[in-house]
N, C-alpha and C positions, 0 to 999 in steps of 0.2 A: 250457696254459690249458684244455684239454679234459678234463683229469683230473677224475674225479668229477662231470663235468657242470657245473663251476663257471662256465666262460665262457658256456655255454648259458643257465644260470639268470640271470646278470647281464644278458645281452643281452635276454632275454625281459622281464625286469623293467623295463629302461630303454627298451625299444623301439629299441635301437641294433642295426643289422644289419651294421656294418662290421667291420674288423679291430681287435681290441683291441691297441693299441700299448703294452702293459705286460705285465710278468711277474707273474702272480698266484701268490702264495705259497699252496700248496694246503692247508696246515694250520698248527696252532700249533707254533712252535719254542720249546722249553724251553732257556733260556740263550741263548747268542750264536751258535748254529749258523747257518751260511749256506753257500750253494753258489754260488761265483763263476761257475761254468760256465753257470749258467742265466740270468745277468743280461745278456742280449744286448739287451733292450729299453731304452728311455729311461726308463721309469717302472716302479714296483713298486706292486702293490696288496696290502694286508695287512690284518690284523684290527684291530690296536690301536695306541694311542699309545705303549704300552710297547715294542712291537716296532719302531715307528718310531724310538724313542730308541736301541734296540740297533743298528739299521742306521746311525744317525748316529754312534754311538760307534765303529763299525767303519769309518768313513770311506767309506761307500758313496755314490758320487757319482751318485745317481739321485733323481728326484722320487718321494717316497713318499706314496701315497694310502691313507688309513685309512677303511675302510667298515664295520667291525664284522663280526660272524659272518655268513658267506655264506648260511647256512641261513635267515636272516631273509628273504632275497629269493626263496627257493624256494616252490613251490606244492605242496600235497598232491595226490596223483594221483587219489584217489577222489572221487566226487560226494558231496554231503552225505547223500543218502538211503542210498547204499551204505555209507558210513562209519558211519552210525547203526546199520544192520543188523549190521555187523561188530562194532561196539562192544557191541551187545546180546548177542552171542555170547561175546565175550571177557570182558565185565564188568570187574571190578577187576584191572588188569594190571600185572605187574612186567616191565620190559624189561631184558635182560641183554646186555652187550657183553663177551664174553671177549676177552682180549688176543689179537691176531691175528698170523698169520705175514705175511711179505712175499715179494716175488718171489725174493729170494736167500737167505732164511733161514726157519727153522721154529721156532716157539716151543713150549716144553714147560712144563707146570705140573701140579700134582696136580688133575686134573679131577674125580676122585671127591670129594675134599674140597671143591672149589668147588661141586659139585652139592649136596652135603649142606648147605652154608651157604645156598644158594639155597632149598632145601627148608625150612630152618629159618625163613627170612624169610617164606616162603609160609604156614607154620603160624602164625607169630607175628602177622603182619599180615593174614591171611585173604585172600590174593590168590586170585582165581578162575583166572587164567591166567598162565603164564610164557612170555614171548616171548624167544627167544635169537637175537640178530642176529649172524650169522657173516660174516666177510670172504669175498670171492669165492674165495680160494685154499682156505680152510678148509672151505667148504661142499661142496667136491668130495671131502672126506675122509669116506667113508661110515661108517667106524667111529666117527669123532668125532661125526657127526650122530646116529647111533643111540644114543650114550651119553646125549644130551639127550632124544631122542624117546622112549626107553624109560622115562623118568621122567614122561612126559606133557607135556613142554615142546613148544611150537610153535616150530619152527626157520624162520628167514627170513633174507634177505640184502637189502642195498640194491643189489646187482648188481655187475658188473665195474667196475673203475676207469675204463674207457673208455665206460661206459654214460652217455649224455647225460642220463638221468633219475635218475642215482644220488642226487644231493642231494635231488631231489623225493621219491624213494622213501624216503630216510632220514628226511626230515621226516614223511612219512606214517606210518612205523613208530613214530617217537618220539611223535607226537601220539596214538597209540592207547593209550599207557601212562599210568599215574598216577605211577609211581616208576621210576627207572632205577638200575642198578648196573653196575660193571665191576670188573676186577681189575688195571687199569693206567691211568696217566694218558694222555690223548690229546685230540684235537680234539672227540671225542664228549662230553666233560665240559662244555665250553662250549656245544655245540649243545643238549644236554639242558637246561641251566640257562636259556639264553636263551628256550627254549620253555616255561619254567615247569614243568619236570619235575625234581623234586629228584633229586640224584645222589649216590651213595655209592661210594667205591672200597674194595673188599674186599681184604684182604691175601692175596697169593699169592707163593710163591717161584717166580720165572720164570727159565727158562733160554733 
């Protein structure tokens, strides 16, 4: 429940300081994926009624609580004045979420082609700034970071997955943009759209 600061966000929003006696599903599950080993708690907290139906179809004998996208409950980290100053510098901003690696795997795709597509969007829609939000594992890859920085993109991260402010930071980053793109499906798609930031998935051959 501490992954991506979700438990911290929900506790602060609700004013509840006790132990959360529920397993919080940390992201969107596509299809009927589930992890029986995690379901030690009596209850499950999840995003949607559709996911609740999936769990019911799987005969999961738990109380399932639907609360919508967790980022709704997060708070932006910057003060209004600092956010305004930052936005004046960034101006019209495109936010990019490249497909990310994970603890036990590394993803590969044609980054040069991906960058060229981003540059095409910048020229076509006259974006002033390109923000690239990298996963904590990927941002430690100096070569990868420099590929984006050398194009004049601003590279950022929402932080490590155990950072209690991860979700707050992610909301802050998303809210600085006008439009968002990625090259794979994921929870970020829902988070962008619930924050009224249009999202497009660009095609990439991902290994």
